[in-house]
C-alpha beads as a LAMMPS data file, in Angstrom:
LAMMPS data file: protein, C-alpha beads

320 atoms
319 bonds

1 atom types
1 bond types

-500.0 500.0 xlo xhi
-500.0 500.0 ylo yhi
-500.0 500.0 zlo zhi

Masses

1 110.0

Atoms # bond

1 1 1 -0.011 -0.136 -0.052
2 1 1 1.437 3.424 -1.204
3 1 1 1.588 6.486 1.597
4 1 1 -0.436 9.088 -0.461
5 1 1 1.309 12.991 0.277
6 1 1 -0.978 15.136 -0.926
7 1 1 -0.259 18.320 -2.569
8 1 1 -1.264 20.042 0.629
9 1 1 0.703 17.819 2.839
10 1 1 3.608 18.206 1.093
11 1 1 6.864 19.764 2.762
12 1 1 9.330 20.240 -0.627
13 1 1 12.321 20.922 1.247
14 1 1 11.708 17.787 3.493
15 1 1 10.604 15.484 0.518
16 1 1 13.697 16.431 -1.715
17 1 1 16.165 16.197 1.172
18 1 1 14.448 12.735 1.710
19 1 1 14.806 11.306 -2.054
20 1 1 17.756 12.646 -2.749
21 1 1 19.292 10.377 0.244
22 1 1 17.374 7.544 -0.995
23 1 1 18.277 7.415 -4.861
24 1 1 22.378 7.518 -3.364
25 1 1 21.710 4.985 -1.049
26 1 1 19.894 2.668 -4.082
27 1 1 22.351 3.744 -6.385
28 1 1 25.638 3.617 -4.014
29 1 1 28.612 4.431 -5.842
30 1 1 27.059 3.217 -9.317
31 1 1 25.343 5.111 -12.093
32 1 1 21.376 5.525 -13.223
33 1 1 19.671 6.453 -16.021
34 1 1 16.524 8.540 -16.226
35 1 1 13.690 8.868 -18.687
36 1 1 13.231 12.316 -20.259
37 1 1 9.882 13.133 -21.744
38 1 1 10.138 16.815 -20.903
39 1 1 6.478 16.231 -19.129
40 1 1 6.400 17.609 -15.330
41 1 1 6.556 14.134 -13.967
42 1 1 10.056 13.157 -15.215
43 1 1 11.410 16.769 -15.511
44 1 1 10.858 16.522 -11.625
45 1 1 12.659 13.116 -11.188
46 1 1 15.320 14.446 -13.482
47 1 1 16.186 17.185 -11.296
48 1 1 15.876 14.937 -8.141
49 1 1 18.460 12.580 -9.759
50 1 1 20.786 15.177 -10.719
51 1 1 20.545 16.449 -7.466
52 1 1 21.480 13.301 -6.104
53 1 1 23.712 11.888 -8.209
54 1 1 25.355 14.830 -10.555
55 1 1 27.406 12.888 -13.563
56 1 1 26.515 9.275 -12.363
57 1 1 23.407 10.279 -13.874
58 1 1 23.144 9.872 -17.898
59 1 1 19.254 11.620 -18.953
60 1 1 18.043 10.386 -22.304
61 1 1 15.267 11.312 -24.216
62 1 1 13.914 8.789 -26.702
63 1 1 12.791 10.001 -30.219
64 1 1 10.807 7.396 -30.368
65 1 1 8.356 8.854 -33.328
66 1 1 5.586 9.568 -31.160
67 1 1 6.144 12.772 -29.624
68 1 1 4.491 16.463 -30.378
69 1 1 6.388 18.602 -33.121
70 1 1 9.939 19.693 -32.004
71 1 1 9.664 17.929 -28.764
72 1 1 13.309 16.753 -28.797
73 1 1 14.484 19.786 -29.344
74 1 1 12.488 21.902 -26.745
75 1 1 13.330 19.946 -23.879
76 1 1 17.155 19.637 -24.408
77 1 1 17.450 23.065 -24.964
78 1 1 15.263 23.449 -21.721
79 1 1 17.581 21.215 -19.198
80 1 1 20.738 22.537 -20.976
81 1 1 19.811 25.984 -19.677
82 1 1 19.076 24.303 -16.384
83 1 1 22.752 22.891 -16.240
84 1 1 21.516 18.994 -17.608
85 1 1 23.020 17.265 -20.464
86 1 1 20.442 15.168 -22.019
87 1 1 20.968 12.675 -24.766
88 1 1 18.531 12.097 -27.418
89 1 1 18.448 8.559 -28.550
90 1 1 16.872 7.648 -32.154
91 1 1 14.423 4.750 -31.499
92 1 1 11.855 5.499 -34.086
93 1 1 11.909 2.017 -36.026
94 1 1 12.012 -0.088 -33.184
95 1 1 8.599 1.179 -31.769
96 1 1 6.715 1.735 -35.008
97 1 1 8.081 -1.968 -35.886
98 1 1 6.469 -3.072 -32.376
99 1 1 3.218 -1.114 -33.299
100 1 1 2.673 -2.412 -36.769
101 1 1 -0.232 -4.085 -37.164
102 1 1 -1.378 -3.501 -33.469
103 1 1 -5.094 -1.684 -33.190
104 1 1 -6.121 -2.966 -29.482
105 1 1 -5.511 -0.447 -26.892
106 1 1 -3.825 -2.957 -24.304
107 1 1 -1.817 -4.460 -26.739
108 1 1 -0.303 -1.162 -27.875
109 1 1 0.759 -0.469 -24.422
110 1 1 2.087 -3.464 -24.177
111 1 1 4.081 -2.829 -27.050
112 1 1 5.498 0.261 -25.959
113 1 1 6.199 -1.148 -22.521
114 1 1 8.351 -3.917 -23.901
115 1 1 9.912 -2.025 -26.466
116 1 1 10.920 0.810 -24.436
117 1 1 11.883 -1.197 -20.932
118 1 1 13.291 -4.014 -22.461
119 1 1 14.436 -3.285 -25.835
120 1 1 15.865 0.317 -25.962
121 1 1 16.169 1.065 -22.192
122 1 1 17.668 -2.790 -21.454
123 1 1 20.433 -1.788 -24.151
124 1 1 21.375 1.526 -23.073
125 1 1 21.622 0.054 -19.017
126 1 1 23.815 -2.777 -20.650
127 1 1 25.797 0.055 -22.890
128 1 1 25.810 2.631 -19.958
129 1 1 27.193 -0.136 -16.914
130 1 1 24.209 1.118 -14.897
131 1 1 21.900 -1.245 -13.070
132 1 1 19.024 1.577 -11.920
133 1 1 16.401 3.421 -14.148
134 1 1 14.903 6.218 -12.504
135 1 1 11.602 7.327 -13.360
136 1 1 8.558 9.923 -12.779
137 1 1 5.670 7.200 -11.619
138 1 1 3.168 8.827 -10.084
139 1 1 0.499 7.924 -8.048
140 1 1 -2.240 7.915 -10.447
141 1 1 -0.407 6.285 -12.630
142 1 1 -0.495 3.196 -9.849
143 1 1 -4.145 3.464 -9.156
144 1 1 -5.611 3.602 -12.763
145 1 1 -3.465 0.450 -13.574
146 1 1 -3.992 -1.294 -10.551
147 1 1 -7.732 -0.623 -10.743
148 1 1 -7.774 -1.809 -14.065
149 1 1 -8.957 0.993 -15.746
150 1 1 -5.817 1.266 -18.421
151 1 1 -2.272 -0.336 -17.647
152 1 1 0.309 2.573 -17.783
153 1 1 3.317 1.625 -18.817
154 1 1 5.409 2.584 -16.374
155 1 1 3.728 0.400 -13.066
156 1 1 5.316 -3.060 -12.937
157 1 1 5.829 -3.789 -8.935
158 1 1 2.224 -3.428 -8.040
159 1 1 1.235 -5.626 -11.163
160 1 1 3.362 -8.140 -9.586
161 1 1 6.219 -7.823 -11.939
162 1 1 9.977 -7.523 -11.028
163 1 1 11.774 -5.362 -13.344
164 1 1 14.974 -6.787 -12.676
165 1 1 13.624 -10.326 -13.936
166 1 1 12.023 -8.806 -16.657
167 1 1 14.874 -6.598 -18.227
168 1 1 17.322 -6.753 -15.884
169 1 1 17.849 -3.633 -13.928
170 1 1 16.040 -2.339 -11.003
171 1 1 13.290 0.729 -11.379
172 1 1 13.005 4.056 -8.962
173 1 1 9.971 5.777 -8.312
174 1 1 10.922 8.730 -6.057
175 1 1 7.548 10.717 -7.126
176 1 1 4.709 7.737 -6.557
177 1 1 3.541 9.060 -3.606
178 1 1 2.074 12.114 -5.046
179 1 1 -0.297 12.850 -7.477
180 1 1 -0.040 15.838 -10.561
181 1 1 -0.304 18.810 -8.156
182 1 1 2.159 17.813 -5.889
183 1 1 4.456 16.819 -8.293
184 1 1 4.125 20.182 -9.781
185 1 1 4.809 22.027 -6.357
186 1 1 7.713 19.853 -6.246
187 1 1 8.987 20.894 -9.400
188 1 1 8.839 24.614 -8.813
189 1 1 10.817 23.804 -5.368
190 1 1 13.572 22.513 -7.347
191 1 1 13.807 25.354 -9.706
192 1 1 11.859 24.207 -12.944
193 1 1 10.738 27.020 -14.569
194 1 1 7.310 27.659 -14.973
195 1 1 6.691 26.190 -18.711
196 1 1 7.965 22.883 -17.521
197 1 1 6.420 22.871 -13.401
198 1 1 3.055 23.973 -15.512
199 1 1 3.312 21.846 -18.462
200 1 1 -0.228 19.915 -19.183
201 1 1 0.018 16.247 -18.961
202 1 1 1.342 14.062 -21.809
203 1 1 0.771 10.159 -21.554
204 1 1 4.066 7.860 -21.494
205 1 1 2.521 5.903 -24.736
206 1 1 2.607 9.595 -26.339
207 1 1 0.716 10.092 -29.382
208 1 1 -0.275 6.629 -30.277
209 1 1 -2.864 6.884 -26.908
210 1 1 -4.221 9.435 -29.103
211 1 1 -4.694 7.516 -32.327
212 1 1 -7.725 4.886 -32.097
213 1 1 -6.527 1.925 -33.850
214 1 1 -3.003 1.201 -35.574
215 1 1 -0.588 3.770 -34.975
216 1 1 1.192 4.451 -38.440
217 1 1 3.449 6.959 -38.929
218 1 1 1.144 8.677 -41.294
219 1 1 -1.934 8.531 -38.606
220 1 1 0.834 9.683 -35.857
221 1 1 1.423 12.732 -38.235
222 1 1 -1.932 13.523 -38.626
223 1 1 -2.431 13.588 -34.668
224 1 1 0.645 15.265 -34.203
225 1 1 -0.626 18.398 -36.460
226 1 1 -3.740 18.274 -34.847
227 1 1 -2.188 18.794 -31.397
228 1 1 -0.389 21.386 -32.696
229 1 1 -3.595 23.027 -33.502
230 1 1 -5.132 22.290 -30.497
231 1 1 -2.297 23.193 -28.172
232 1 1 -1.659 26.691 -29.607
233 1 1 -5.496 27.815 -29.256
234 1 1 -6.208 26.037 -25.844
235 1 1 -3.075 26.978 -23.913
236 1 1 -3.801 30.320 -22.584
237 1 1 -7.009 29.141 -21.204
238 1 1 -6.403 27.512 -17.913
239 1 1 -7.113 23.750 -18.456
240 1 1 -5.278 21.059 -16.713
241 1 1 -5.157 19.463 -20.231
242 1 1 -6.359 19.616 -23.841
243 1 1 -5.676 16.726 -26.393
244 1 1 -6.915 16.172 -30.059
245 1 1 -7.727 12.432 -31.101
246 1 1 -7.444 10.683 -34.478
247 1 1 -10.461 8.067 -34.579
248 1 1 -10.302 4.712 -36.534
249 1 1 -13.618 4.643 -38.729
250 1 1 -13.819 6.893 -41.490
251 1 1 -16.801 9.262 -41.722
252 1 1 -18.730 11.047 -44.723
253 1 1 -17.880 14.555 -45.728
254 1 1 -18.202 16.800 -48.983
255 1 1 -15.201 18.046 -50.194
256 1 1 -15.835 20.275 -53.656
257 1 1 -19.196 19.555 -53.913
258 1 1 -18.755 15.453 -53.920
259 1 1 -18.608 13.314 -51.086
260 1 1 -15.237 12.860 -49.389
261 1 1 -14.733 9.928 -47.007
262 1 1 -12.351 11.166 -44.614
263 1 1 -10.837 11.436 -40.784
264 1 1 -12.495 12.489 -37.614
265 1 1 -10.506 14.378 -34.928
266 1 1 -11.523 14.726 -31.373
267 1 1 -10.911 17.438 -29.403
268 1 1 -10.864 17.211 -25.763
269 1 1 -10.314 19.624 -22.714
270 1 1 -10.050 19.240 -19.197
271 1 1 -10.494 20.823 -15.910
272 1 1 -8.974 19.386 -13.236
273 1 1 -6.527 19.102 -10.402
274 1 1 -5.372 15.632 -9.877
275 1 1 -6.829 13.526 -13.159
276 1 1 -8.811 11.746 -10.936
277 1 1 -12.018 13.508 -11.773
278 1 1 -12.555 15.867 -14.347
279 1 1 -14.955 17.739 -16.155
280 1 1 -14.695 19.017 -20.007
281 1 1 -14.099 22.948 -20.012
282 1 1 -16.382 25.385 -21.147
283 1 1 -15.165 26.565 -23.988
284 1 1 -16.674 29.596 -26.231
285 1 1 -17.873 27.983 -29.060
286 1 1 -16.724 30.634 -31.291
287 1 1 -13.618 28.978 -30.094
288 1 1 -14.519 25.538 -31.079
289 1 1 -15.383 26.588 -34.407
290 1 1 -12.161 28.083 -35.228
291 1 1 -10.714 24.720 -33.328
292 1 1 -12.541 22.808 -36.128
293 1 1 -11.543 25.355 -39.005
294 1 1 -7.903 25.411 -38.399
295 1 1 -7.776 21.577 -37.638
296 1 1 -9.495 20.863 -40.598
297 1 1 -7.050 23.361 -42.625
298 1 1 -3.823 21.692 -40.844
299 1 1 -4.913 18.317 -41.227
300 1 1 -5.098 17.054 -44.816
301 1 1 -7.967 14.761 -45.074
302 1 1 -10.118 15.616 -42.128
303 1 1 -13.617 16.128 -42.564
304 1 1 -15.150 16.030 -39.015
305 1 1 -14.002 17.594 -35.706
306 1 1 -15.898 16.637 -32.407
307 1 1 -16.016 18.278 -28.683
308 1 1 -15.891 15.746 -26.110
309 1 1 -18.924 16.509 -22.876
310 1 1 -18.509 13.869 -21.083
311 1 1 -17.235 13.921 -17.340
312 1 1 -14.576 11.846 -15.980
313 1 1 -15.760 9.197 -14.514
314 1 1 -17.283 7.551 -16.616
315 1 1 -14.920 8.762 -19.548
316 1 1 -11.165 9.437 -19.446
317 1 1 -8.840 12.103 -20.047
318 1 1 -6.851 10.127 -22.716
319 1 1 -9.440 8.127 -25.518
320 1 1 -7.461 4.753 -25.110

Bonds

1 1 1 2
2 1 2 3
3 1 3 4
4 1 4 5
5 1 5 6
6 1 6 7
7 1 7 8
8 1 8 9
9 1 9 10
10 1 10 11
11 1 11 12
12 1 12 13
13 1 13 14
14 1 14 15
15 1 15 16
16 1 16 17
17 1 17 18
18 1 18 19
19 1 19 20
20 1 20 21
21 1 21 22
22 1 22 23
23 1 23 24
24 1 24 25
25 1 25 26
26 1 26 27
27 1 27 28
28 1 28 29
29 1 29 30
30 1 30 31
31 1 31 32
32 1 32 33
33 1 33 34
34 1 34 35
35 1 35 36
36 1 36 37
37 1 37 38
38 1 38 39
39 1 39 40
40 1 40 41
41 1 41 42
42 1 42 43
43 1 43 44
44 1 44 45
45 1 45 46
46 1 46 47
47 1 47 48
48 1 48 49
49 1 49 50
50 1 50 51
51 1 51 52
52 1 52 53
53 1 53 54
54 1 54 55
55 1 55 56
56 1 56 57
57 1 57 58
58 1 58 59
59 1 59 60
60 1 60 61
61 1 61 62
62 1 62 63
63 1 63 64
64 1 64 65
65 1 65 66
66 1 66 67
67 1 67 68
68 1 68 69
69 1 69 70
70 1 70 71
71 1 71 72
72 1 72 73
73 1 73 74
74 1 74 75
75 1 75 76
76 1 76 77
77 1 77 78
78 1 78 79
79 1 79 80
80 1 80 81
81 1 81 82
82 1 82 83
83 1 83 84
84 1 84 85
85 1 85 86
86 1 86 87
87 1 87 88
88 1 88 89
89 1 89 90
90 1 90 91
91 1 91 92
92 1 92 93
93 1 93 94
94 1 94 95
95 1 95 96
96 1 96 97
97 1 97 98
98 1 98 99
99 1 99 100
100 1 100 101
101 1 101 102
102 1 102 103
103 1 103 104
104 1 104 105
105 1 105 106
106 1 106 107
107 1 107 108
108 1 108 109
109 1 109 110
110 1 110 111
111 1 111 112
112 1 112 113
113 1 113 114
114 1 114 115
115 1 115 116
116 1 116 117
117 1 117 118
118 1 118 119
119 1 119 120
120 1 120 121
121 1 121 122
122 1 122 123
123 1 123 124
124 1 124 125
125 1 125 126
126 1 126 127
127 1 127 128
128 1 128 129
129 1 129 130
130 1 130 131
131 1 131 132
132 1 132 133
133 1 133 134
134 1 134 135
135 1 135 136
136 1 136 137
137 1 137 138
138 1 138 139
139 1 139 140
140 1 140 141
141 1 141 142
142 1 142 143
143 1 143 144
144 1 144 145
145 1 145 146
146 1 146 147
147 1 147 148
148 1 148 149
149 1 149 150
150 1 150 151
151 1 151 152
152 1 152 153
153 1 153 154
154 1 154 155
155 1 155 156
156 1 156 157
157 1 157 158
158 1 158 159
159 1 159 160
160 1 160 161
161 1 161 162
162 1 162 163
163 1 163 164
164 1 164 165
165 1 165 166
166 1 166 167
167 1 167 168
168 1 168 169
169 1 169 170
170 1 170 171
171 1 171 172
172 1 172 173
173 1 173 174
174 1 174 175
175 1 175 176
176 1 176 177
177 1 177 178
178 1 178 179
179 1 179 180
180 1 180 181
181 1 181 182
182 1 182 183
183 1 183 184
184 1 184 185
185 1 185 186
186 1 186 187
187 1 187 188
188 1 188 189
189 1 189 190
190 1 190 191
191 1 191 192
192 1 192 193
193 1 193 194
194 1 194 195
195 1 195 196
196 1 196 197
197 1 197 198
198 1 198 199
199 1 199 200
200 1 200 201
201 1 201 202
202 1 202 203
203 1 203 204
204 1 204 205
205 1 205 206
206 1 206 207
207 1 207 208
208 1 208 209
209 1 209 210
210 1 210 211
211 1 211 212
212 1 212 213
213 1 213 214
214 1 214 215
215 1 215 216
216 1 216 217
217 1 217 218
218 1 218 219
219 1 219 220
220 1 220 221
221 1 221 222
222 1 222 223
223 1 223 224
224 1 224 225
225 1 225 226
226 1 226 227
227 1 227 228
228 1 228 229
229 1 229 230
230 1 230 231
231 1 231 232
232 1 232 233
233 1 233 234
234 1 234 235
235 1 235 236
236 1 236 237
237 1 237 238
238 1 238 239
239 1 239 240
240 1 240 241
241 1 241 242
242 1 242 243
243 1 243 244
244 1 244 245
245 1 245 246
246 1 246 247
247 1 247 248
248 1 248 249
249 1 249 250
250 1 250 251
251 1 251 252
252 1 252 253
253 1 253 254
254 1 254 255
255 1 255 256
256 1 256 257
257 1 257 258
258 1 258 259
259 1 259 260
260 1 260 261
261 1 261 262
262 1 262 263
263 1 263 264
264 1 264 265
265 1 265 266
266 1 266 267
267 1 267 268
268 1 268 269
269 1 269 270
270 1 270 271
271 1 271 272
272 1 272 273
273 1 273 274
274 1 274 275
275 1 275 276
276 1 276 277
277 1 277 278
278 1 278 279
279 1 279 280
280 1 280 281
281 1 281 282
282 1 282 283
283 1 283 284
284 1 284 285
285 1 285 286
286 1 286 287
287 1 287 288
288 1 288 289
289 1 289 290
290 1 290 291
291 1 291 292
292 1 292 293
293 1 293 294
294 1 294 295
295 1 295 296
296 1 296 297
297 1 297 298
298 1 298 299
299 1 299 300
300 1 300 301
301 1 301 302
302 1 302 303
303 1 303 304
304 1 304 305
305 1 305 306
306 1 306 307
307 1 307 308
308 1 308 309
309 1 309 310
310 1 310 311
311 1 311 312
312 1 312 313
313 1 313 314
314 1 314 315
315 1 315 316
316 1 316 317
317 1 317 318
318 1 318 319
319 1 319 320
């Protein structure tokens, strides 16, 4: 049973001191690797690890082909300013090979999990002579996985899976007692810029979690372009999270006076504190119209744009 530390209870300085000591004790005189995606959880754990281990921590950004436009450049630039070197590892071919022909949501998550932990990080751990992977699992990840809502790719021990036995290394999760609001508070205390600790959440399976059906390079590119529009237009509205989803079925549309079987993008925008519950943001209708117009212009083949208005629960923030 994990003891939750709420954002109200959290004393950042004390928490940092304790976790830095825990990381040092676990790693000893050895080396560790940490996975940085650029989200608030991974960014916060990167700073904790850097504080604890310094040059004995290798921070990597996995270029899996599933990230948002310009993500690698933006994230490495952020951390260069913070004095943390980030190595970009190109694993696009491996991830798309693992996702080929896979459409079931849980099968996609499992394909990404195995590629990430067994193949890519397994190789990096061996090459660097490290025995530990540091990652930003939070309590909401564990809750949703254990409850069977969706398998979060970064949860193992709570499912009875030993990373040491399955992959050959240990996983350290210093943020697992916190939820998103607590992690933001901690990230601020660790010196992250507001652009990082207030960043909207982004799923571990990245844009593959926003493609219903098979996540091919072409379909990922469609949702990537829609995501650029959604994030640009909704970034100033104070929402907890906002995203674009590409649906699997084609829908009937009209283009140049003729029938066009095109694609459908669903927009979701949420008000929430910790992601356990969420309500759709009441966006102005004119803004919804602008979203639709710009997505249709930006993403070839899209003929329909919808907006989700179901609460979590029964909906979830991500689609798959």
